[in-house]
TORKOL-4160 file (C-alpha; in steps of 0.2 Angstrom, whole numbers, padded with zeros to 4 digits, m for minus):
313
<pt num="1" X="0000" Y="0000" Z="0000"/>
<pt num="2" X="0014" Y="0012" Z="0004"/>
<pt num="3" X="0022" Y="0009" Z="m0012"/>
<pt num="4" X="0006" Y="0013" Z="m0021"/>
<pt num="5" X="0005" Y="0029" Z="m0012"/>
<pt num="6" X="0023" Y="0034" Z="m0016"/>
<pt num="7" X="0022" Y="0031" Z="m0035"/>
<pt num="8" X="0009" Y="0045" Z="m0038"/>
<pt num="9" X="0019" Y="0057" Z="m0028"/>
<pt num="10" X="0035" Y="0053" Z="m0037"/>
<pt num="11" X="0027" Y="0056" Z="m0053"/>
<pt num="12" X="0020" Y="0073" Z="m0047"/>
<pt num="13" X="0037" Y="0078" Z="m0040"/>
<pt num="14" X="0045" Y="0085" Z="m0057"/>
<pt num="15" X="0030" Y="0096" Z="m0061"/>
<pt num="16" X="0029" Y="0102" Z="m0043"/>
<pt num="17" X="0048" Y="0106" Z="m0043"/>
<pt num="18" X="0047" Y="0115" Z="m0059"/>
<pt num="19" X="0032" Y="0126" Z="m0054"/>
<pt num="20" X="0041" Y="0130" Z="m0038"/>
<pt num="21" X="0056" Y="0136" Z="m0048"/>
<pt num="22" X="0045" Y="0145" Z="m0060"/>
<pt num="23" X="0038" Y="0155" Z="m0045"/>
<pt num="24" X="0052" Y="0157" Z="m0033"/>
<pt num="25" X="0066" Y="0162" Z="m0045"/>
<pt num="26" X="0057" Y="0178" Z="m0052"/>
<pt num="27" X="0050" Y="0182" Z="m0035"/>
<pt num="28" X="0067" Y="0181" Z="m0027"/>
<pt num="29" X="0075" Y="0191" Z="m0040"/>
<pt num="30" X="0061" Y="0205" Z="m0038"/>
<pt num="31" X="0064" Y="0204" Z="m0019"/>
<pt num="32" X="0082" Y="0207" Z="m0021"/>
<pt num="33" X="0081" Y="0221" Z="m0034"/>
<pt num="34" X="0069" Y="0230" Z="m0022"/>
<pt num="35" X="0082" Y="0232" Z="m0009"/>
<pt num="36" X="0096" Y="0239" Z="m0020"/>
<pt num="37" X="0099" Y="0254" Z="m0031"/>
<pt num="38" X="0097" Y="0248" Z="m0049"/>
<pt num="39" X="0095" Y="0262" Z="m0062"/>
<pt num="40" X="0097" Y="0258" Z="m0080"/>
<pt num="41" X="0103" Y="0275" Z="m0086"/>
<pt num="42" X="0112" Y="0283" Z="m0072"/>
<pt num="43" X="0126" Y="0292" Z="m0080"/>
<pt num="44" X="0132" Y="0300" Z="m0063"/>
<pt num="45" X="0133" Y="0283" Z="m0054"/>
<pt num="46" X="0137" Y="0270" Z="m0067"/>
<pt num="47" X="0139" Y="0256" Z="m0054"/>
<pt num="48" X="0120" Y="0258" Z="m0051"/>
<pt num="49" X="0116" Y="0251" Z="m0068"/>
<pt num="50" X="0120" Y="0233" Z="m0063"/>
<pt num="51" X="0112" Y="0223" Z="m0049"/>
<pt num="52" X="0125" Y="0221" Z="m0035"/>
<pt num="53" X="0125" Y="0219" Z="m0016"/>
<pt num="54" X="0137" Y="0234" Z="m0016"/>
<pt num="55" X="0122" Y="0245" Z="m0021"/>
<pt num="56" X="0112" Y="0240" Z="m0006"/>
<pt num="57" X="0098" Y="0252" Z="m0001"/>
<pt num="58" X="0088" Y="0243" Z="0012"/>
<pt num="59" X="0070" Y="0250" Z="0013"/>
<pt num="60" X="0074" Y="0265" Z="0002"/>
<pt num="61" X="0065" Y="0259" Z="m0013"/>
<pt num="62" X="0049" Y="0255" Z="m0003"/>
<pt num="63" X="0050" Y="0273" Z="0005"/>
<pt num="64" X="0052" Y="0281" Z="m0012"/>
<pt num="65" X="0037" Y="0271" Z="m0019"/>
<pt num="66" X="0026" Y="0275" Z="m0003"/>
<pt num="67" X="0030" Y="0294" Z="m0005"/>
<pt num="68" X="0025" Y="0294" Z="m0023"/>
<pt num="69" X="0007" Y="0301" Z="m0026"/>
<pt num="70" X="0005" Y="0290" Z="m0041"/>
<pt num="71" X="0007" Y="0274" Z="m0030"/>
<pt num="72" X="m0009" Y="0278" Z="m0019"/>
<pt num="73" X="m0018" Y="0283" Z="m0035"/>
<pt num="74" X="m0013" Y="0266" Z="m0043"/>
<pt num="75" X="m0019" Y="0256" Z="m0028"/>
<pt num="76" X="m0036" Y="0265" Z="m0027"/>
<pt num="77" X="m0038" Y="0264" Z="m0046"/>
<pt num="78" X="m0034" Y="0245" Z="m0046"/>
<pt num="79" X="m0047" Y="0241" Z="m0032"/>
<pt num="80" X="m0060" Y="0252" Z="m0041"/>
<pt num="81" X="m0058" Y="0244" Z="m0058"/>
<pt num="82" X="m0057" Y="0226" Z="m0052"/>
<pt num="83" X="m0072" Y="0229" Z="m0040"/>
<pt num="84" X="m0083" Y="0237" Z="m0053"/>
<pt num="85" X="m0079" Y="0224" Z="m0066"/>
<pt num="86" X="m0083" Y="0210" Z="m0054"/>
<pt num="87" X="m0100" Y="0217" Z="m0050"/>
<pt num="88" X="m0104" Y="0220" Z="m0068"/>
<pt num="89" X="m0099" Y="0203" Z="m0074"/>
<pt num="90" X="m0107" Y="0193" Z="m0060"/>
<pt num="91" X="m0123" Y="0202" Z="m0061"/>
<pt num="92" X="m0124" Y="0202" Z="m0080"/>
<pt num="93" X="m0118" Y="0184" Z="m0081"/>
<pt num="94" X="m0131" Y="0178" Z="m0070"/>
<pt num="95" X="m0145" Y="0187" Z="m0079"/>
<pt num="96" X="m0140" Y="0182" Z="m0096"/>
<pt num="97" X="m0136" Y="0164" Z="m0091"/>
<pt num="98" X="m0153" Y="0162" Z="m0084"/>
<pt num="99" X="m0161" Y="0169" Z="m0100"/>
<pt num="100" X="m0150" Y="0159" Z="m0112"/>
<pt num="101" X="m0154" Y="0143" Z="m0101"/>
<pt num="102" X="m0172" Y="0143" Z="m0107"/>
<pt num="103" X="m0177" Y="0134" Z="m0123"/>
<pt num="104" X="m0180" Y="0146" Z="m0138"/>
<pt num="105" X="m0177" Y="0146" Z="m0157"/>
<pt num="106" X="m0159" Y="0149" Z="m0161"/>
<pt num="107" X="m0152" Y="0146" Z="m0144"/>
<pt num="108" X="m0137" Y="0138" Z="m0150"/>
<pt num="109" X="m0132" Y="0153" Z="m0161"/>
<pt num="110" X="m0136" Y="0165" Z="m0147"/>
<pt num="111" X="m0124" Y="0156" Z="m0135"/>
<pt num="112" X="m0110" Y="0156" Z="m0147"/>
<pt num="113" X="m0112" Y="0175" Z="m0150"/>
<pt num="114" X="m0113" Y="0178" Z="m0131"/>
<pt num="115" X="m0097" Y="0168" Z="m0128"/>
<pt num="116" X="m0087" Y="0175" Z="m0143"/>
<pt num="117" X="m0081" Y="0192" Z="m0135"/>
<pt num="118" X="m0071" Y="0182" Z="m0123"/>
<pt num="119" X="m0059" Y="0176" Z="m0137"/>
<pt num="120" X="m0054" Y="0193" Z="m0143"/>
<pt num="121" X="m0037" Y="0199" Z="m0138"/>
<pt num="122" X="m0037" Y="0213" Z="m0125"/>
<pt num="123" X="m0027" Y="0225" Z="m0135"/>
<pt num="124" X="m0039" Y="0223" Z="m0150"/>
<pt num="125" X="m0054" Y="0224" Z="m0138"/>
<pt num="126" X="m0048" Y="0241" Z="m0131"/>
<pt num="127" X="m0044" Y="0248" Z="m0148"/>
<pt num="128" X="m0061" Y="0244" Z="m0155"/>
<pt num="129" X="m0070" Y="0251" Z="m0140"/>
<pt num="130" X="m0061" Y="0267" Z="m0138"/>
<pt num="131" X="m0061" Y="0271" Z="m0157"/>
<pt num="132" X="m0077" Y="0263" Z="m0164"/>
<pt num="133" X="m0089" Y="0264" Z="m0149"/>
<pt num="134" X="m0083" Y="0277" Z="m0136"/>
<pt num="135" X="m0075" Y="0290" Z="m0147"/>
<pt num="136" X="m0084" Y="0307" Z="m0145"/>
<pt num="137" X="m0083" Y="0311" Z="m0163"/>
<pt num="138" X="m0082" Y="0296" Z="m0174"/>
<pt num="139" X="m0088" Y="0282" Z="m0162"/>
<pt num="140" X="m0106" Y="0277" Z="m0158"/>
<pt num="141" X="m0105" Y="0288" Z="m0143"/>
<pt num="142" X="m0103" Y="0304" Z="m0154"/>
<pt num="143" X="m0115" Y="0297" Z="m0167"/>
<pt num="144" X="m0129" Y="0293" Z="m0154"/>
<pt num="145" X="m0127" Y="0310" Z="m0145"/>
<pt num="146" X="m0128" Y="0319" Z="m0162"/>
<pt num="147" X="m0143" Y="0310" Z="m0167"/>
<pt num="148" X="m0152" Y="0314" Z="m0151"/>
<pt num="149" X="m0148" Y="0333" Z="m0153"/>
<pt num="150" X="m0154" Y="0332" Z="m0171"/>
<pt num="151" X="m0170" Y="0324" Z="m0165"/>
<pt num="152" X="m0173" Y="0338" Z="m0152"/>
<pt num="153" X="m0170" Y="0351" Z="m0165"/>
<pt num="154" X="m0183" Y="0344" Z="m0176"/>
<pt num="155" X="m0195" Y="0345" Z="m0161"/>
<pt num="156" X="m0193" Y="0364" Z="m0161"/>
<pt num="157" X="m0205" Y="0366" Z="m0175"/>
<pt num="158" X="m0220" Y="0358" Z="m0165"/>
<pt num="159" X="m0234" Y="0371" Z="m0164"/>
<pt num="160" X="m0236" Y="0370" Z="m0145"/>
<pt num="161" X="m0222" Y="0360" Z="m0138"/>
<pt num="162" X="m0209" Y="0368" Z="m0149"/>
<pt num="163" X="m0205" Y="0382" Z="m0137"/>
<pt num="164" X="m0203" Y="0370" Z="m0123"/>
<pt num="165" X="m0190" Y="0359" Z="m0133"/>
<pt num="166" X="m0181" Y="0375" Z="m0138"/>
<pt num="167" X="m0176" Y="0377" Z="m0120"/>
<pt num="168" X="m0167" Y="0360" Z="m0119"/>
<pt num="169" X="m0148" Y="0362" Z="m0120"/>
<pt num="170" X="m0138" Y="0352" Z="m0133"/>
<pt num="171" X="m0130" Y="0336" Z="m0126"/>
<pt num="172" X="m0111" Y="0334" Z="m0128"/>
<pt num="173" X="m0103" Y="0317" Z="m0130"/>
<pt num="174" X="m0093" Y="0310" Z="m0115"/>
<pt num="175" X="m0074" Y="0310" Z="m0118"/>
<pt num="176" X="m0069" Y="0293" Z="m0111"/>
<pt num="177" X="m0050" Y="0297" Z="m0114"/>
<pt num="178" X="m0051" Y="0311" Z="m0101"/>
<pt num="179" X="m0044" Y="0309" Z="m0084"/>
<pt num="180" X="m0061" Y="0308" Z="m0076"/>
<pt num="181" X="m0069" Y="0295" Z="m0087"/>
<pt num="182" X="m0054" Y="0284" Z="m0093"/>
<pt num="183" X="m0057" Y="0272" Z="m0079"/>
<pt num="184" X="m0075" Y="0270" Z="m0084"/>
<pt num="185" X="m0070" Y="0266" Z="m0102"/>
<pt num="186" X="m0058" Y="0252" Z="m0095"/>
<pt num="187" X="m0072" Y="0245" Z="m0084"/>
<pt num="188" X="m0084" Y="0244" Z="m0099"/>
<pt num="189" X="m0073" Y="0236" Z="m0111"/>
<pt num="190" X="m0066" Y="0223" Z="m0099"/>
<pt num="191" X="m0083" Y="0219" Z="m0092"/>
<pt num="192" X="m0090" Y="0217" Z="m0110"/>
<pt num="193" X="m0075" Y="0205" Z="m0114"/>
<pt num="194" X="m0076" Y="0195" Z="m0097"/>
<pt num="195" X="m0095" Y="0193" Z="m0095"/>
<pt num="196" X="m0096" Y="0179" Z="m0107"/>
<pt num="197" X="m0084" Y="0169" Z="m0096"/>
<pt num="198" X="m0096" Y="0171" Z="m0082"/>
<pt num="199" X="m0110" Y="0166" Z="m0093"/>
<pt num="200" X="m0101" Y="0150" Z="m0098"/>
<pt num="201" X="m0098" Y="0145" Z="m0080"/>
<pt num="202" X="m0115" Y="0150" Z="m0074"/>
<pt num="203" X="m0124" Y="0142" Z="m0089"/>
<pt num="204" X="m0115" Y="0126" Z="m0086"/>
<pt num="205" X="m0120" Y="0126" Z="m0067"/>
<pt num="206" X="m0138" Y="0129" Z="m0071"/>
<pt num="207" X="m0138" Y="0113" Z="m0082"/>
<pt num="208" X="m0137" Y="0103" Z="m0065"/>
<pt num="209" X="m0150" Y="0113" Z="m0056"/>
<pt num="210" X="m0163" Y="0102" Z="m0048"/>
<pt num="211" X="m0179" Y="0105" Z="m0058"/>
<pt num="212" X="m0190" Y="0095" Z="m0046"/>
<pt num="213" X="m0187" Y="0108" Z="m0032"/>
<pt num="214" X="m0192" Y="0122" Z="m0044"/>
<pt num="215" X="m0208" Y="0113" Z="m0049"/>
<pt num="216" X="m0212" Y="0110" Z="m0030"/>
<pt num="217" X="m0209" Y="0128" Z="m0027"/>
<pt num="218" X="m0221" Y="0133" Z="m0041"/>
<pt num="219" X="m0234" Y="0122" Z="m0034"/>
<pt num="220" X="m0232" Y="0130" Z="m0017"/>
<pt num="221" X="m0235" Y="0147" Z="m0024"/>
<pt num="222" X="m0217" Y="0153" Z="m0024"/>
<pt num="223" X="m0214" Y="0168" Z="m0036"/>
<pt num="224" X="m0200" Y="0170" Z="m0048"/>
<pt num="225" X="m0190" Y="0181" Z="m0037"/>
<pt num="226" X="m0192" Y="0169" Z="m0022"/>
<pt num="227" X="m0187" Y="0154" Z="m0033"/>
<pt num="228" X="m0171" Y="0164" Z="m0039"/>
<pt num="229" X="m0166" Y="0169" Z="m0021"/>
<pt num="230" X="m0169" Y="0153" Z="m0012"/>
<pt num="231" X="m0165" Y="0140" Z="m0026"/>
<pt num="232" X="m0155" Y="0147" Z="m0041"/>
<pt num="233" X="m0143" Y="0159" Z="m0032"/>
<pt num="234" X="m0138" Y="0146" Z="m0018"/>
<pt num="235" X="m0135" Y="0134" Z="m0032"/>
<pt num="236" X="m0123" Y="0146" Z="m0041"/>
<pt num="237" X="m0113" Y="0150" Z="m0025"/>
<pt num="238" X="m0098" Y="0140" Z="m0030"/>
<pt num="239" X="m0098" Y="0146" Z="m0048"/>
<pt num="240" X="m0099" Y="0164" Z="m0042"/>
<pt num="241" X="m0084" Y="0161" Z="m0031"/>
<pt num="242" X="m0074" Y="0153" Z="m0045"/>
<pt num="243" X="m0078" Y="0168" Z="m0057"/>
<pt num="244" X="m0074" Y="0181" Z="m0044"/>
<pt num="245" X="m0057" Y="0172" Z="m0039"/>
<pt num="246" X="m0051" Y="0169" Z="m0057"/>
<pt num="247" X="m0056" Y="0187" Z="m0063"/>
<pt num="248" X="m0048" Y="0195" Z="m0048"/>
<pt num="249" X="m0032" Y="0187" Z="m0053"/>
<pt num="250" X="m0033" Y="0193" Z="m0071"/>
<pt num="251" X="m0040" Y="0210" Z="m0068"/>
<pt num="252" X="m0027" Y="0215" Z="m0055"/>
<pt num="253" X="m0014" Y="0214" Z="m0069"/>
<pt num="254" X="m0023" Y="0224" Z="m0082"/>
<pt num="255" X="m0011" Y="0234" Z="m0093"/>
<pt num="256" X="m0015" Y="0235" Z="m0112"/>
<pt num="257" X="m0032" Y="0243" Z="m0109"/>
<pt num="258" X="m0025" Y="0257" Z="m0098"/>
<pt num="259" X="m0011" Y="0260" Z="m0110"/>
<pt num="260" X="m0022" Y="0261" Z="m0126"/>
<pt num="261" X="m0036" Y="0271" Z="m0117"/>
<pt num="262" X="m0027" Y="0285" Z="m0108"/>
<pt num="263" X="m0008" Y="0281" Z="m0108"/>
<pt num="264" X="m0010" Y="0281" Z="m0089"/>
<pt num="265" X="m0016" Y="0299" Z="m0088"/>
<pt num="266" X="m0024" Y="0299" Z="m0071"/>
<pt num="267" X="m0029" Y="0281" Z="m0073"/>
<pt num="268" X="m0014" Y="0271" Z="m0067"/>
<pt num="269" X="m0015" Y="0254" Z="m0059"/>
<pt num="270" X="m0001" Y="0245" Z="m0051"/>
<pt num="271" X="0005" Y="0235" Z="m0066"/>
<pt num="272" X="0005" Y="0252" Z="m0076"/>
<pt num="273" X="0015" Y="0260" Z="m0062"/>
<pt num="274" X="0028" Y="0246" Z="m0062"/>
<pt num="275" X="0030" Y="0248" Z="m0081"/>
<pt num="276" X="0033" Y="0267" Z="m0079"/>
<pt num="277" X="0046" Y="0263" Z="m0066"/>
<pt num="278" X="0054" Y="0249" Z="m0075"/>
<pt num="279" X="0059" Y="0260" Z="m0090"/>
<pt num="280" X="0073" Y="0266" Z="m0078"/>
<pt num="281" X="0072" Y="0263" Z="m0060"/>
<pt num="282" X="0071" Y="0244" Z="m0058"/>
<pt num="283" X="0073" Y="0245" Z="m0039"/>
<pt num="284" X="0057" Y="0256" Z="m0037"/>
<pt num="285" X="0048" Y="0244" Z="m0050"/>
<pt num="286" X="0053" Y="0229" Z="m0040"/>
<pt num="287" X="0047" Y="0237" Z="m0024"/>
<pt num="288" X="0030" Y="0241" Z="m0032"/>
<pt num="289" X="0029" Y="0223" Z="m0038"/>
<pt num="290" X="0031" Y="0217" Z="m0020"/>
<pt num="291" X="0017" Y="0229" Z="m0015"/>
<pt num="292" X="0006" Y="0222" Z="m0029"/>
<pt num="293" X="0009" Y="0204" Z="m0023"/>
<pt num="294" X="0005" Y="0209" Z="m0005"/>
<pt num="295" X="m0011" Y="0218" Z="m0012"/>
<pt num="296" X="m0016" Y="0203" Z="m0022"/>
<pt num="297" X="m0014" Y="0191" Z="m0007"/>
<pt num="298" X="m0024" Y="0203" Z="0004"/>
<pt num="299" X="m0038" Y="0203" Z="m0009"/>
<pt num="300" X="m0038" Y="0185" Z="m0011"/>
<pt num="301" X="m0039" Y="0181" Z="0008"/>
<pt num="302" X="m0053" Y="0194" Z="0009"/>
<pt num="303" X="m0063" Y="0186" Z="m0005"/>
<pt num="304" X="m0060" Y="0168" Z="0001"/>
<pt num="305" X="m0066" Y="0173" Z="0018"/>
<pt num="306" X="m0081" Y="0183" Z="0012"/>
<pt num="307" X="m0087" Y="0171" Z="m0002"/>
<pt num="308" X="m0083" Y="0155" Z="0007"/>
<pt num="309" X="m0093" Y="0160" Z="0023"/>
<pt num="310" X="m0108" Y="0169" Z="0015"/>
<pt num="311" X="m0111" Y="0159" Z="m0001"/>
<pt num="312" X="m0104" Y="0142" Z="0002"/>
<pt num="313" X="m0112" Y="0138" Z="0019"/>
């Protein structure tokens, strides 16, 4: 019996060791760089352009990052973007999964169309959204606002209500590249791309829902909302936890969408800030990376405790 137990462990050992090396080596190098002066283009101190223990700085890089105003903006923006995307994808995913789970003509085609945005590359998705949909001049955003303004102008000629509509101000399209709105653009485009992932997980889970319980609830006079909150939502508890955890991991590392939408103008997150530091100051970039790892672990622990206790019980 003992030999039978050892054999699977021996077969798993190479992959486990490889994964440990794959994780520990980059993390160890990042941790080392975060404690030294490592600047790629420092002409005054050329010894700082190579990683060495002689350039030991201690906690100097961490203090430098904490004193940087962009760091706290990046932390706040990272949490805001990730939280907003999670709320949108989970809510829309549940609603659409329930609707698509019903039998109707063309359901197969609708399912394929709903899932297809998930297979678009993030950079392509960002370019399409910011130029073809959210652009205030050439995108659907500008075209829709211009159409509304033209419609209101046409109402000015009405005999009685024309004077009332003449008082209406003209609408101006929202500029999603601006500092105030660029985060919303990122949230919209990423939520659109990742909602199909949530739909796929929820739709698969709904296939195994106990229909006899729903029929019994209908016979007892339970309404649609009561059946959803007492039967469907508890059944989707574990899929919701899976969707939240996987998406949190991916969305904490968003970079391409922020670069394409705003070039980080007032809309930095931690990966983008690391990229800015990494162009020259590898020490500060590494310290920011360690902070990002700590933040990701804090978020993961919080989500595990909250989701595990409230949804899975």
